[in-house]
C-alpha positions in Angstrom: -13.2 -64.6 10.4 -10.5 -62.5 11.9 -6.8 -62.6 11.3 -4.9 -63.5 14.5 -2.0 -61.1 15.2 0.5 -64.0 14.7 -0.8 -64.6 11.2 -1.5 -61.1 10.0 1.5 -60.8 7.8 0.1 -63.4 5.5 2.2 -66.3 6.8 1.2 -69.2 9.0 1.2 -69.2 12.8 4.5 -67.8 14.0 6.3 -67.7 17.3 7.7 -64.5 18.5 11.2 -66.0 18.8 12.6 -67.5 15.7 14.9 -70.1 17.4 15.6 -73.1 15.3 14.6 -76.7 16.3 15.5 -80.1 14.8 12.9 -82.3 13.2 13.2 -85.4 11.0 11.6 -85.5 7.5 11.6 -88.7 5.5 14.4 -90.0 7.7 16.6 -87.0 7.3 17.3 -84.5 10.1 16.2 -80.9 9.2 16.7 -77.7 11.1 13.7 -75.3 10.9 12.6 -72.1 12.7 10.4 -72.7 15.8 6.8 -71.6 15.6 6.1 -72.1 11.9 3.9 -74.7 10.4 5.0 -78.0 9.0 3.9 -76.9 5.5 6.1 -73.8 5.6 9.0 -75.8 7.1 8.8 -78.4 4.4 8.6 -75.7 1.6 11.7 -74.0 3.0 13.5 -77.2 2.4 12.2 -77.8 -1.1 9.4 -80.3 -0.3 6.1 -79.2 -1.9 2.9 -80.7 -0.5 -0.4 -80.6 -2.4 -3.0 -78.1 -1.2 -6.4 -76.8 -2.3 -7.4 -74.5 0.6 -4.0 -73.0 1.6 -2.9 -69.4 0.9 0.1 -68.0 2.6 -1.8 -64.7 3.1 -4.5 -66.3 5.1 -5.1 -67.9 8.5 -4.4 -71.7 8.3 -7.7 -73.5 7.6 -7.0 -77.2 7.2 -10.1 -77.8 5.2 -9.0 -79.8 2.1 -6.8 -82.3 4.0 -4.6 -82.7 0.9 -1.5 -81.7 2.8 -1.6 -84.5 5.3 1.6 -86.1 6.4 2.2 -89.0 8.8 3.9 -88.5 12.2 6.3 -91.2 13.3 7.1 -89.8 16.8 5.2 -90.0 20.1 1.8 -89.0 18.5 1.6 -91.0 15.3 -1.0 -90.5 12.7 -2.0 -88.3 9.8 -1.9 -84.5 10.4 -2.6 -81.6 8.1 0.7 -79.8 7.5 -0.8 -76.4 6.9 -2.1 -76.0 10.5 0.3 -78.2 12.5 3.1 -76.3 14.1 6.6 -77.9 14.2 7.7 -79.3 17.5 11.2 -80.4 18.6 11.9 -84.0 17.8 9.0 -84.3 15.4 9.4 -87.2 12.9 7.5 -86.7 9.6 7.0 -88.9 6.5 5.6 -87.1 3.5 5.7 -90.0 1.0 4.4 -93.0 2.9 1.8 -95.2 1.2 -0.8 -94.3 3.7 -0.2 -90.6 2.9 -0.8 -91.2 -0.8 -3.9 -93.3 -0.1 -5.3 -90.6 2.3 -4.9 -88.0 -0.4 -6.6 -90.2 -3.0 -9.5 -90.9 -0.8 -9.8 -87.2 0.1 -10.0 -86.4 -3.6 -12.8 -88.9 -4.0 -14.7 -87.2 -1.2 -14.1 -83.8 -2.8 -15.5 -85.1 -6.1 -18.8 -85.9 -4.5 -19.7 -82.2 -4.8 -17.9 -81.4 -8.0 -19.4 -81.7 -11.4 -16.9 -83.3 -13.7 -16.7 -81.8 -17.2 -13.0 -81.3 -17.6 -12.9 -81.5 -21.4 -15.2 -78.5 -21.8 -14.5 -76.6 -18.6 -13.1 -73.1 -18.9 -10.4 -74.0 -16.4 -9.1 -77.1 -18.1 -5.3 -77.0 -18.1 -5.4 -74.4 -15.3 -7.2 -76.4 -12.6 -5.4 -77.4 -9.4 -8.0 -80.2 -8.7 -7.4 -81.6 -12.2 -3.6 -81.6 -11.6 -4.0 -83.5 -8.3 -6.3 -86.1 -9.9 -3.6 -86.7 -12.5 -1.1 -87.2 -9.7 -3.0 -89.2 -7.2 -6.0 -90.6 -9.0 -9.4 -90.7 -7.3 -11.7 -90.2 -10.3 -11.6 -93.9 -11.3 -13.9 -95.0 -8.6 -16.7 -92.6 -7.6 -18.3 -93.1 -4.2 -22.0 -94.1 -4.3 -23.5 -90.7 -3.7 -25.4 -88.4 -6.0 -24.2 -84.8 -6.7 -26.4 -82.2 -5.0 -27.9 -80.2 -7.9 -27.7 -76.4 -7.6 -28.4 -73.8 -10.2 -25.7 -71.7 -11.7 -25.9 -68.2 -10.3 -25.5 -65.5 -13.1 -27.3 -62.7 -11.2 -24.1 -60.9 -10.2 -22.3 -58.4 -12.4 -19.0 -59.8 -13.9 -18.7 -62.9 -11.7 -20.7 -66.1 -12.2 -20.9 -68.7 -9.4 -21.3 -72.4 -10.2 -22.0 -74.2 -6.9 -21.9 -77.6 -8.5 -18.2 -77.2 -9.0 -17.5 -75.7 -5.6 -15.2 -77.9 -3.4 -15.8 -75.7 -0.3 -12.1 -74.8 0.2 -13.4 -71.4 1.4 -10.4 -69.6 0.0 -12.8 -67.1 -1.6 -14.6 -66.5 1.7 -11.4 -66.0 3.7 -9.8 -63.7 1.1 -12.8 -61.5 1.0 -12.8 -61.2 4.8 -9.2 -61.3 5.8 -7.5 -59.5 2.9 -10.2 -57.3 1.4 -12.0 -56.6 4.7 -15.4 -56.8 2.9 -16.8 -60.2 3.9 -19.4 -60.1 1.1 -19.7 -63.9 1.0 -19.7 -66.8 3.5 -20.2 -70.5 3.8 -23.9 -70.9 4.6 -25.8 -74.1 5.4 -24.5 -77.4 6.9 -23.5 -80.8 5.7 -24.5 -81.5 2.1 -26.4 -78.2 2.1 -23.3 -76.1 2.7 -22.5 -73.7 0.0 -20.7 -70.4 -0.7 -23.2 -67.5 -1.1 -23.9 -63.9 -0.2 -25.3 -63.6 3.3 -28.8 -62.7 2.1 -28.7 -64.9 -0.9 -28.8 -62.0 -3.4 -26.3 -60.9 -6.1 -22.8 -59.9 -5.2 -22.6 -56.4 -3.7 -18.9 -55.9 -3.2 -15.7 -54.2 -4.5 -15.4 -56.6 -7.4 -11.7 -57.0 -6.9 -12.0 -60.5 -8.4 -9.7 -62.1 -5.9 -12.3 -64.7 -5.2 -12.0 -65.9 -8.8 -8.2 -65.9 -8.6 -8.3 -67.9 -5.4 -10.7 -70.6 -6.7 -8.7 -73.7 -7.5 -11.5 -75.0 -9.8 -14.1 -73.2 -12.0 -16.7 -72.5 -9.3 -16.2 -68.8 -9.9 -15.7 -67.4 -13.4 -15.6 -64.1 -15.3 -17.6 -64.5 -18.5 -16.0 -61.5 -20.2 -12.7 -63.4 -20.1 -14.2 -66.5 -21.6 -11.9 -67.9 -24.4 -12.3 -70.6 -27.0 -8.6 -71.4 -26.5 -7.4 -73.7 -23.6 -5.1 -72.2 -21.0 -2.0 -73.6 -22.6 -2.7 -71.9 -25.9 -3.1 -68.4 -24.5 -0.4 -65.9 -24.2 0.4 -64.6 -20.7 2.5 -61.5 -20.1 3.4 -60.0 -16.7 3.4 -56.3 -16.6 2.6 -53.3 -14.3 -0.9 -51.9 -13.9 -1.3 -48.5 -15.5 -4.2 -47.1 -13.5 -3.1 -45.7 -10.2 0.3 -45.2 -8.6 0.3 -48.3 -6.4 2.3 -50.1 -9.1 0.6 -53.5 -8.9 2.1 -56.3 -10.9 -0.5 -58.2 -13.0 -0.5 -61.0 -15.6 -2.6 -60.5 -18.7 -3.6 -63.6 -20.5 -4.9 -63.1 -24.1 -5.9 -65.0 -27.2 -4.9 -62.1 -29.4 -6.0 -58.5 -29.0 -8.4 -59.0 -26.1 -7.7 -60.2 -22.6 -8.9 -63.6 -21.6 -7.8 -63.2 -18.0 -6.2 -60.8 -15.6 -4.6 -62.1 -12.5 -1.8 -61.5 -10.0 0.5 -64.1 -8.4 0.8 -64.2 -4.6 4.5 -63.6 -5.2 3.9 -60.3 -7.0 5.1 -57.1 -5.4 3.9 -54.8 -4.0 0.4 -56.3 -4.3 1.0 -59.9 -3.3 -1.8 -61.3 -5.5 -4.2 -58.4 -5.0 -5.9 -56.3 -7.7 -8.8 -53.8 -7.7 -11.7 -53.7 -10.1 -10.0 -51.2 -12.4 -6.8 -53.3 -12.7 -8.8 -56.4 -13.4 -11.7 -55.3 -15.4 -11.0 -51.9 -16.8 -9.3 -53.0 -20.1 -12.4 -52.7 -22.3 -11.3 -49.0 -22.7 -8.9 -50.2 -25.4 -11.8 -50.8 -27.7 -13.8 -47.7 -27.0 -15.5 -46.0 -29.9 -13.2 -42.9 -29.3 -10.1 -45.0 -29.9 -7.9 -43.4 -32.6 -6.4 -45.6 -35.3 -5.3 -43.0 -37.9 -3.7 -39.5 -37.7 -6.1 -36.5 -38.2 -5.2 -33.1 -39.8 -7.5 -30.1 -39.9 -8.3 -29.2 -43.5 -11.1 -26.8 -44.5 -12.2 -26.5 -40.8 -12.6 -30.3 -40.5 -10.4 -33.1 -39.1 -9.7 -35.7 -41.8 -7.7 -38.9 -41.8 -4.3 -38.7 -43.4 -1.2 -40.8 -43.6 1.4 -40.8 -40.9 3.9 -39.2 -43.2 1.6 -36.3 -43.9 0.6 -35.8 -40.3 4.2 -35.9 -39.0 5.2 -33.5 -41.8 2.5 -31.1 -40.7 3.6 -31.2 -37.1 7.3 -30.7 -37.9 6.4 -27.8 -40.3 4.2 -26.2 -37.6 6.9 -26.5 -35.0 9.6 -25.1 -37.3 7.4 -22.2 -38.3 6.8 -21.3 -34.7 10.5 -21.3 -34.0 11.2 -19.1 -37.0 8.5 -16.6 -35.9 9.9 -16.6 -32.4 6.6 -17.7 -30.9 6.3 -19.4 -27.5 6.0 -23.1 -27.8 4.6 -25.0 -24.7 3.9 -28.7 -24.1 1.6 -30.3 -21.6 2.4 -34.0 -20.9 0.8 -36.5 -18.6 1.5 -38.7 -15.6 0.3 -41.6 -17.8 3.5 -41.4 -20.0 6.1 -44.1 -19.4 9.2 -42.9 -17.6 11.2 -43.1 -20.8 8.7 -41.1 -22.9 8.5 -38.5 -20.2 12.2 -38.1 -20.3 12.1 -37.8 -24.1 9.3 -35.3 -24.1 11.1 -32.9 -21.7 14.3 -33.3 -23.7 12.4 -32.7 -27.0 10.8 -29.5 -25.8 13.8 -28.1 -24.0 16.4 -28.9 -26.6 14.8 -29.6 -29.9 12.1 -26.9 -29.6 14.2 -24.6 -27.3 11.4 -24.0 -24.8 11.5 -24.4 -21.0 7.7 -24.6 -20.9 7.0 -28.3 -20.4 4.9 -30.0 -17.7 2.9 -33.0 -16.8 -0.4 -31.1 -16.6 -2.3 -29.9 -13.6 -1.7 -32.9 -11.3 -2.0 -32.6 -7.5 0.3 -35.5 -7.1 3.1 -33.7 -9.0 2.5 -30.6 -6.9 2.7 -32.6 -3.7 6.1 -34.0 -4.8 7.6 -30.9 -6.5 6.4 -28.1 -4.3 5.7 -30.2 -1.2 8.2 -32.9 -0.6 11.0 -31.2 -2.5 10.5 -28.0 -0.6 10.6 -29.8 2.7 13.3 -32.3 2.0 15.1 -31.2 -1.1 13.9 -34.1 -3.2 10.6 -34.7 -4.9 10.0 -38.2 -3.6 8.0 -40.1 -1.0 9.9 -41.2 2.0 7.8 -44.3 2.8 6.8 -47.3 0.8 3.7 -49.5 0.6 5.7 -52.2 2.3 6.1 -49.9 5.3 2.4 -50.0 5.9 2.8 -53.7 6.9 5.1 -52.8 9.8 4.2 -49.3 11.0 2.9 -48.8 14.5 0.5 -46.1 13.2 -0.7 -44.9 9.8 -2.3 -41.5 9.4 -4.5 -41.4 6.3 -5.1 -38.0 4.8 -7.2 -36.5 2.0 -9.2 -39.5 0.7 -10.5 -42.9 1.7 -7.9 -45.3 0.1 -10.7 -47.8 -0.3 -11.9 -45.6 -3.1 -8.7 -43.9 -4.3 -6.0 -46.6 -3.9 -7.5 -50.0 -3.1 -4.1 -51.7 -2.5 -3.3 -49.3 0.3 -6.7 -50.1 1.8 -6.0 -53.8 1.9 -2.6 -53.2 3.5 -4.3 -51.1 6.1 -6.9 -53.8 6.8 -4.1 -56.2 7.6 -2.2 -53.5 9.6 -5.3 -52.8 11.8 -5.9 -56.4 12.5 -2.3 -57.0 13.6 -2.7 -54.1 16.1 -1.5 -51.0 14.2 -3.3 -47.8 14.8 -5.0 -46.7 11.6 -6.0 -43.0 11.9 -8.5 -41.7 9.3 -8.8 -38.0 8.6 -11.8 -38.4 6.4 -15.6 -38.1 7.2 -17.1 -40.7 4.9 -17.6 -44.2 6.3 -15.9 -47.1 4.4 -14.3 -50.5 4.9 -11.6 -49.1 7.2 -14.0 -47.2 9.5 -14.8 -50.2 11.6 -11.1 -51.1 11.9 -9.7 -47.6 12.5 -8.4 -46.6 16.0 -9.8 -43.1 15.3 -11.8 -41.5 12.5 -11.9 -37.7 12.4 -15.0 -36.1 10.7 -12.8 -33.6 8.9 -14.2 -30.6 7.1 -13.4 -30.4 3.4 -9.8 -29.2 2.8 -9.1 -29.3 6.5 -6.1 -31.6 6.3 -3.4 -28.9 6.5 -5.2 -27.2 9.4 -5.5 -30.5 11.2 -1.8 -31.2 10.9 -1.0 -27.7 12.0 -3.2 -28.2 15.0 -1.6 -31.4 15.9 1.9 -29.9 15.5 0.9 -27.0 17.7 -0.4 -29.4 20.3 2.9 -31.4 20.2 5.0 -28.3 20.4 3.1 -27.2 23.5 3.7 -30.6 25.1 7.2 -31.5 24.1 8.8 -28.8 22.0 10.3 -29.4 18.6 13.6 -30.8 19.6 17.1 -29.4 19.1 17.5 -30.5 15.5 14.3 -28.7 14.4 14.8 -25.6 16.6 18.3 -25.0 15.0 16.8 -24.8 11.5 16.6 -21.5 9.6 13.1 -20.1 9.7 12.2 -21.9 13.0 10.9 -18.8 14.7 8.5 -17.9 11.9 7.3 -21.5 11.6 6.7 -21.8 15.3 4.8 -18.4 15.4 2.6 -19.6 12.5 1.7 -22.8 14.4 1.2 -21.0 17.7 -1.8 -19.4 16.0 -3.6 -22.7 15.8 -5.2 -22.5 19.1 -7.8 -25.2 20.0 -10.9 -23.0 19.2 -9.5 -21.9 15.8 -8.5 -25.4 15.0 -11.9 -26.7 15.7 -13.5 -24.0 13.5 -11.1 -24.8 10.6 -11.2 -28.6 10.8 -14.5 -29.5 12.4 -12.5 -31.7 14.8 -12.9 -31.0 18.6 -9.8 -30.1 20.6 -10.3 -33.3 22.6 -10.1 -35.4 19.3 -7.0 -33.5 18.3 -5.5 -34.3 21.7 -6.3 -38.0 21.3 -4.7 -38.0 17.8 -1.6 -36.4 19.3 -1.5 -39.1 22.0 -1.6 -41.9 19.5 1.1 -40.3 17.3 3.4 -39.7 20.2 3.0 -43.4 21.3 4.0 -44.7 17.8 7.5 -46.1 17.3 7.0 -45.8 13.6 4.5 -43.7 11.6 3.5 -43.6 7.9 1.5 -40.6 6.7 -0.4 -41.3 3.4 -1.3 -38.3 1.3 -3.8 -39.2 -1.4 -3.9 -36.9 -4.4 -6.5 -36.8 -7.2 -8.8 -34.7 -9.4 -11.1 -32.5 -7.4 -10.1 -33.6 -3.9 -10.1 -30.1 -2.2 -7.2 -28.8 -0.2 -3.7 -27.4 -0.4 -1.9 -30.7 -1.1 1.5 -28.9 -1.1 0.9 -27.7 2.5 -0.4 -31.1 3.6 2.8 -32.8 2.3 5.0 -30.2 4.0 3.2 -30.4 7.3 3.4 -34.2 7.2 7.1 -34.1 6.9 7.3 -31.6 9.8 5.1 -33.9 11.9 7.6 -36.7 11.5 10.4 -34.4 12.4 8.8 -33.2 15.6 8.0 -36.8 16.6 11.7 -37.7 16.0 10.7 -40.1 13.2 12.0 -38.3 10.1 14.5 -40.6 8.4 13.8 -43.6 10.7 13.3 -46.8 8.7 9.7 -47.8 8.5 8.5 -44.2 8.9 7.8 -41.5 6.3 5.3 -39.8 4.0 3.7 -41.7 1.1 2.3 -39.5 -1.6 -0.3 -41.5 -3.6 -0.6 -40.1 -7.1 -3.9 -40.6 -8.9 -2.2 -41.8 -12.0 0.3 -44.6 -12.6 3.6 -42.7 -13.2 3.2 -39.6 -11.1 6.6 -40.2 -9.4 8.2 -41.3 -12.7 7.5 -38.2 -14.8 8.8 -36.0 -11.9 12.1 -37.9 -11.7 12.3 -37.8 -15.5 12.3 -34.0 -15.4 8.8 -33.5 -16.9 8.2 -30.4 -14.8 9.3 -26.8 -15.7 10.9 -26.4 -12.2 13.0 -29.6 -12.2 15.9 -31.2 -14.0 16.2 -34.9 -14.5 16.5 -36.6 -11.1 14.7 -33.9 -9.2 17.2 -31.1 -9.0 16.3 -27.5 -9.9 15.9 -26.7 -13.6 18.6 -24.3 -14.9 16.0 -22.3 -16.8 12.6 -22.8 -15.2 9.5 -22.5 -17.3 5.8 -22.2 -16.8 3.7 -24.7 -14.9 0.7 -26.2 -16.7 -1.6 -23.7 -15.0 0.6 -20.8 -16.0 0.8 -22.1 -19.6 -2.9 -22.2 -19.9 -3.4 -18.7 -18.4 -0.8 -17.3 -20.8 -2.2 -19.2 -23.7 -5.7 -17.8 -22.9 -4.1 -14.4 -23.0 -2.7 -15.0 -26.5 1.0 -15.4 -25.4 1.4 -19.0 -26.6 1.7 -19.7 -30.3 2.0 -23.5 -30.4 0.5 -25.9 -27.9 1.6 -29.5 -27.8 -0.7 -31.7 -25.6 0.2 -35.3 -24.9 -2.1 -37.6 -22.9 -4.3 -34.7 -21.5 -7.8 -33.5 -22.2 -7.6 -29.8 -21.4 -11.2 -29.2 -22.4 -12.9 -32.3 -21.1 -11.1 -33.1 -17.9 -9.6 -30.0 -16.4 -11.3 -27.6 -14.0 -13.7 -25.3 -15.9 -12.3 -22.2 -14.3 -8.7 -22.7 -15.5 -9.4 -21.1 -19.0 -8.4 -24.1 -21.1 -11.1 -23.3 -23.7 -9.7 -19.8 -24.4 -6.1 -21.2 -24.4 -6.9 -23.7 -27.2 -8.8 -21.1 -29.1 -6.0 -18.5 -29.0 -3.1 -20.8 -29.8 -2.1 -20.6 -33.5 -1.2 -24.3 -33.7 -2.4 -27.1 -31.5 -1.2 -30.7 -31.7 -2.8 -33.4 -29.6 -1.2 -36.9 -29.1 -3.5 -39.4 -27.4 -4.9 -42.9 -27.7 -8.5 -41.4 -27.8 -10.2 -38.6 -29.6 -10.8 -36.2 -26.8 -12.6 -32.9 -26.6 -9.2 -31.2 -27.0 -8.4 -33.4 -29.9 -11.6 -32.3 -31.7 -10.4 -28.7 -31.4 -6.8 -29.4 -32.5 -5.0 -28.8 -35.8 -3.3 -32.2 -35.8 -4.2 -35.4 -33.8 -1.7 -38.2 -33.5 -2.9 -41.6 -32.2 -0.6 -43.7 -29.9 -0.9 -47.0 -28.1 -2.0 -47.3 -24.5 0.4 -48.3 -21.8 -0.7 -52.0 -21.6 0.1 -52.2 -25.4 3.7 -51.2 -25.1 7.0 -51.7 -23.3 8.7 -49.2 -20.9 8.7 -48.6 -17.2 6.6 -46.9 -14.5 7.7 -45.6 -11.1 5.2 -46.2 -8.3 4.4 -44.1 -5.3 7.0 -46.1 -3.4 9.7 -44.9 -5.8 10.3 -48.4 -7.3 10.8 -48.5 -11.0 8.8 -51.4 -12.5 8.8 -52.8 -16.0 6.0 -52.4 -18.4 5.6 -55.1 -21.0 3.3 -55.2 -24.0 0.5 -57.5 -22.9 -2.1 -56.7 -25.5 -2.0 -55.5 -29.1 -3.7 -52.2 -30.3 -6.5 -52.4 -32.8 -4.0 -51.4 -35.5 -0.3 -51.0 -35.3 0.4 -47.8 -33.4 3.5 -46.1 -32.1 4.3 -45.2 -28.5 4.7 -41.5 -27.5 8.5 -41.8 -27.6 8.5 -43.1 -31.1 6.4 -40.2 -32.3 8.7 -37.7 -30.6 11.8 -39.3 -32.1 10.3 -39.1 -35.6 9.4 -35.4 -35.2 12.8 -34.7 -33.9 14.5 -36.3 -36.9 12.3 -34.2 -39.2 13.5 -31.1 -37.3 17.1 -32.1 -37.7 17.8 -32.8 -34.0 17.5 -36.5 -33.2 16.8 -37.5 -29.7 19.2 -39.7 -27.7 19.2 -43.5 -28.2 17.7 -45.9 -25.7 21.0 -46.6 -24.0 21.6 -43.0 -23.1 18.0 -42.6 -21.9 18.4 -45.7 -19.7 21.6 -44.4 -18.2 20.1 -41.0 -17.4 17.0 -42.6 -15.7 19.2 -45.0 -13.7 21.0 -42.0 -12.3 17.7 -40.2 -11.7 16.4 -43.1 -9.7 19.4 -43.6 -7.5 18.4 -43.8 -3.8 21.4 -41.6 -2.8 19.6 -38.7 -4.4 16.6 -38.9 -2.0 17.2 -36.5 0.9 19.3 -33.3 0.6 18.1 -31.3 3.6 15.1 -30.5 5.7 13.5 -27.1 5.6 10.6 -25.5 7.5 7.9 -23.4 5.9 5.2 -21.5 7.8 1.7 -22.9 7.6 -1.0 -21.5 5.4 -3.4 -18.9 6.6 -7.0 -20.0 7.4 -9.4 -20.0 4.5 -12.6 -18.1 4.4 -15.8 -20.0 5.2 -18.4 -20.7 2.5 -21.0 -18.0 2.0 -24.1 -18.0 4.0 -26.7 -20.5 2.7 -24.1 -22.6 0.8 -22.3 -25.7 1.8 -18.6 -26.7 1.6 -18.6 -29.4 -1.0 -16.0 -32.2 -0.6 -15.2 -34.3 -3.7 -13.9 -37.8 -3.9 -13.5 -40.7 -6.3 -15.6 -43.8 -6.5 -13.9 -47.1 -6.4 -15.0 -47.9 -9.9 -14.5 -44.5 -11.6 -12.1 -41.7 -11.0 -11.3 -40.0 -14.4 -11.5 -39.8 -18.1 -10.0 -43.2 -18.7 -12.5 -45.1 -16.6 -15.3 -43.2 -18.2 -14.5 -45.1 -21.3 -14.9 -48.5 -19.6 -18.4 -49.9 -20.0 -17.6 -52.6 -17.5 -16.6 -50.1 -14.8 -19.4 -47.7 -15.6 -21.8 -50.6 -15.1 -20.5 -51.0 -11.6 -20.4 -47.3 -10.6 -23.4 -45.8 -9.0 -24.9 -42.6 -10.4 -23.1 -39.5 -9.1 -24.3 -38.9 -5.6 -24.1 -36.0 -3.1 -24.2 -36.9 0.6 -25.9 -34.5 2.9 -26.1 -34.2 6.7 -29.6 -34.9 8.0 -29.9 -31.3 9.3 -29.1 -29.8 5.9 -31.4 -32.2 4.1 -34.3 -31.2 6.4 -33.5 -27.5 6.0 -33.4 -27.8 2.2 -36.5 -30.1 2.0 -34.4 -32.9 0.3 -35.1 -36.6 0.8 -33.0 -39.6 -0.1 -33.1 -40.4 -3.8 -34.1 -36.8 -4.8 -32.4 -35.2 -7.8 -30.7 -32.1 -6.6 -28.9 -29.2 -8.3 -25.4 -28.2 -7.1 -24.1 -24.9 -8.5 -20.9 -22.9 -8.1 -19.3 -20.2 -10.1 -22.1 -20.0 -12.7 -22.0 -23.8 -13.4 -24.4 -26.5 -12.2 -24.7 -30.3 -12.2 -27.5 -32.6 -11.1 -26.8 -35.3 -8.5 -28.7 -37.9 -6.6 -29.2 -37.1 -2.9 -28.3 -39.4 -0.1 -28.6 -38.5 3.6 -25.8 -39.7 5.9 -25.4 -38.9 9.6 -21.6 -39.1 9.3 -21.6 -35.9 7.2 -21.0 -32.7 9.2 -23.8 -30.0 8.9 -22.8 -27.3 6.5 -20.8 -29.7 4.4 -21.6 -32.2 1.7 -19.7 -34.9 -0.2 -20.0 -35.7 -3.9 -18.7 -39.1 -5.1 -17.9 -39.1 -8.8 -20.2 -41.5 -10.6 -20.3 -43.4 -13.8 -22.8 -41.3 -15.6 -20.3 -38.5 -16.4 -22.4 -35.8 -14.8 -19.2 -34.5 -13.3 -19.3 -32.6 -10.0 -15.6 -32.0 -10.8 -16.8 -29.5 -13.4 -17.7 -27.1 -10.5 -14.1 -26.9 -9.4 -12.3 -23.7 -10.2 -9.3 -23.9 -7.8 -8.5 -27.4 -6.6 -6.6 -26.1 -3.6 -9.6 -24.4 -2.0 -12.8 -25.7 -0.5 -15.7 -25.6 -3.0 -18.5 -23.4 -1.9 -21.7 -24.7 -3.6 -25.4 -24.0 -3.5 -27.5 -27.1 -3.3 -31.3 -27.3 -3.8 -34.0 -29.4 -5.1 -34.3 -29.7 -8.9 -37.0 -27.3 -10.0 
């Protein structure tokens, strides 16, 4: 099932020209746009028709026949409104007796293959079929046919299929194909044997986005872990913002107390329009993980023991005050999972209350891309494109990761974009959902993105020059000289992409009237993300698209509030709003290096696990050991917490109010949707309490809100375009080794998802993908356990052989077993040279 270009934006069939025509509805003249369907035309005028198979994101289907209306013009009769285009002079009746009777009879036909058990059904009170039966009847006189008996299918993880309740609306099938691009299920069989199933009849093997369950108007698809003893009308439902990645999806969490009894998204939600990924729908069992903290801990006699909040806060305030009196350096490492408000309070607390400039959001490539990349190029640490721009761009250049694994919402937008005719250009070697839809996929070497962009820029400069606006900029000569060094042969050696492929890429970029460049960031993805962001901005400038509506660079942070903490000033180089800090401090990496050297007396860690999640070569272990006083503030007892002097528990983002700023720069509300296991404060509440004990209260909520409103003003976005020379080529991996690329799995990408038993159950064991030539050379077969080593560290991975992997390179996908190829990383900006061999 493909999406025709006219319907690819999620609407019904549309004409290119939106001229208006006159039709008659229920005796009244109505003016409607030409080319839309009757259903859409009627909805625009406040007339709602019943539907069971319609979804505005999908191609019109006309399967349920509940939206029938009667025509009174030249071609009288019943017609389905969802798939009938409006025509000039059309006369429609939506409430005629024959319309109501047709809908009632259609409901009777639907009930032939629907097991009726409304009083005990999990969807009672939240069932579209039930609603229509109340409105039109149809269940009072069953037709004389027996229900076809089919067993309930419980073989798939997470999702149960009950074919005896399926009404064959095919919404699940069409969403899986047209929106997700997966097509894991279909309608198989004919007549009374027709049913929704996987193509080979086995368990589901898909992305487990759960959209099929959301779309089902009955209870043919269900999620057992969300089963509740309470009917739908007795559950609490709260709409909030997803706190996993930076896409900023809106979701609604239903609960019957502390546990979720459903997670969904409305088709009116933005930016996701009803779409969620597996993490956003199923990853909330982390809240009850055994490492969840419920009581403060203080080290006494070499052991962490539970104490009261008053005692713990007194210990923290006393430790901070003593450090100030001794003149010791105090440094704080925050997180991109703080709310925007708490990030603002943290930087204010450290800078003003503690008197230290050394406050950061941790080692986060997304922050670096914004602060040192976008800010250096444009004067503001922000993306210049939005997720909505993906729906209209002529071309999208996808860099650094497959968004199907790193940012699933972006992947679904690209599926739609490709099917409407946009050129999706993938600079990533691994095959995924987008590969079949991409106009071009480049088998890029690990960390080759900046070199690829430099090569394309060099090619464009040879063809067309940079244009007067760019050539007049300071530093143009040095920038041009640096790019001139990227001759085709050198570019091929650095990127693994042939000169011909670079030329074809340049052709497609030149032909695009609008272009979005996505820059994915995340733990372990190799490459100089700062240089990639800068080159992406320069590419738009050379193409004449910089600043043009619908074009720009979209930096995709790994965590939910990457953009928000930057604008809140949680970076030692920045003030609130993204300007330069008057007294710059140390970055997180500098802080850890100096702490490891004994230069930091007090270390305040919020929402980070320095010992368990940071690159091994950064020296975090020595930093924690050498600091005199270490305070950790986190929802979970982490490895860093186990080494701390004081541990303060806080609630998770889904358990509190606040705001998050997505990759698109939109500030979205965060509402408390679930309750923590015991009453717990947010990070900001803890900061306020410590500040009071130190005699320097933090600003009230009104002042914080006013500051953040100013920080998020669009007028602050662009303050100038600058050129920076490209990076010099990196050395090749040593002989005998491979260049190891790292990337996230869809179901697991960090320390939070490692605590979700649900997501770990979906994630495959950590795998390394090898080229067939390398596998033969090393004597490795598919399924073997292999050892990957670098810098004196080693991990064991399962081998897969894939002919899309370039010889001399390998790719490791983080798995759910925690074996951690990311532990081999010492410098995330450089390609990882690793030795791979069979386990001895």
